[in-house]
N, C-alpha and C positions, 0 to 999 in steps of 0.2 A: 491615392496620391503617392508619387515616388519619394522615397527617402534618399536624400542627397547629402554627400559629404563634400565640403569645400576645404581642401587641404592648402594651408598657407594662405588663408583668405585675404590678409592685408586689409586695406581700407575698402576695397570693392568686393563686397560679399555677394555670393550667389543667392538670390532671393529664395527663401524657403529652405535653405540648406543648413545643416549643422556645420558651423564654422570652427576650424581649428588653426591655431597659429602659435608661434613661439613668443610673439610680442603681446603683452597685455594691453598696450595702448591702442591696439586696433580693435579691442573689445570683442574677441572671439567668444563663441559659446564654450569652447574648451581651450585652455592655454597649456601647452606642454612643449618640451624640447623633444621633437620627434627624431632628430638626427643626433643621437647621443655621442657616438664615437666614429661615425663614418662607416662603420661595418654593420651595425644593427639599427633598425628603425622600428619604432613601436607606436602605433596609433592606439589610443585607449578605448577601443571599441571591440565588440564581439565579432566572431567570424560571420560572414554573410549578412552583415547588418545593413548594407546600403544597396539601393537599386542603381545609383549613379555615384561616381567619384569624379570631382572636378579638380584639376591641378592647373591653375591658371597663372602663368608667369611665376611659377614657384619651383618647378623641378630642378632648375639649374642652380638653385641655392643649396641643394643637398650635395654632400661630398661623394656619394656613391649611389648610382642609379639602381643597381641590382636589388638591394634590400628595399628600396622604395617601391619598386614595381612588385616585389613579392608581397609586401605589406598591403598595397592597394588590392592585389589579388585576394588576399585573405579577408579583407573587410567587405569586399564587393560580392554580391550574390551571383550564382551561376547565371549566365546570360546578361548580366548587368552591363552598364555602359560606363566607359572611362573616357573623359574628355581632357586633353592636355593642350595648352597653348604655351609656347616658349619662344624666346628670341632665337632666330637662326644664327648660326656661327658667323655669317658674313655681316650681321647687323651691328651697328654701333651700340645698340642696346645690350647685346650679349657681352660686350667688353667694358661698358662704362660703369657697371655696378660692381664695386669691390667685393661683394659677397657672392658673386656668381662663381661657382666652382666648376661648372660644366658648360661646354660650348658644343651645341648639338646640331645635327643635320637631319634630313628627312629619313635617313636610314638608321638613326640611333636607337630606335625602339624595335626594329625587326627581330633582333635576337630574343625578344620576349614573346614573339608571336609564333603562329603555325606556318610562317613563310616557308616555302619548300626548300630553299637553299640557305637561308640565313637564320631561320627560326630555331628556338631551343638551344641556343649556344651556352648560356650561363645557367639556365633553369629549364625545366620542362616547359613546353609552350603554355603560356598563361593567358594569352589574348589573341584575338583575331582582329587585324586592322580593318576597319569598315570605311574610314574616310581620311583623307589628308589633303591639305592645300597650303600653299604659301600665302602670306599676307604681306602686301606691298603698300607703300605710301600712296598718296593721292596725286602726286605730281604727274605731269604729262610724260616725263621720262620713264615712269613706272609702267607705261604701256609696252615698252620693249620687253622687259622680263615677263610680263603677263603673256605676251604673244609666244615667247619661247616656251614658257611653262605649258601653254595650251598644246604645243606640239610635243614636248617631252620634258617633264619635270627633271628627269635625270640629266639630260643635256644641259639644262639651265644650271643645275646645282654644280655639276662638274666643271663646266667651262665658263659660265657667265655670272655666277653668284657674287664674285668679288668685284666685278665691274658694275653690276646692277644688284646691290644687296637687297635681300628680303628683310622686312622688319621682323616678322614672326612666322611660326608654323602652327597649324591647327591639326590635331590628331583626334580620331575617335576610334575606340576599341570596344570589342565585345569580350566579356570575361568568359574564359573557358574553364570549366570544372567538371 
């Protein structure tokens, strides 16, 4: 059975995962302030401890994404899976929470990957992106950006995302070690 870490679990915990959160009232398995000063992050787990790390609607609460991704890399085993969902920069959800420090796009994580032109910018390549998709609402109008994304996610994000906002983004990465 895979050992899973749920970072910033909140009220909706990943079933079967070790949950960690800053808030005691969400009743995580481990309660700690992971974002101590915005420059260094520490998860209280040993190296290579988890097969999967899930960061669902949480990464935009950190002040600096670089140490978060480095720490995720540290606690995940080689070849492990990292799943991130986060509000898209064009989403009202990205801007409506006063503790969101980051507003992200589909390209925000490429600098941590082995991408041929954008990878390894702030760190050595830590991950390989395996999957990505935008998440839209259920209204009929959302058919328009879905169609544009089917043709070119980059064209959607660059030219149409502020007209037809995405709610969220879903990323999956493989850990490189």
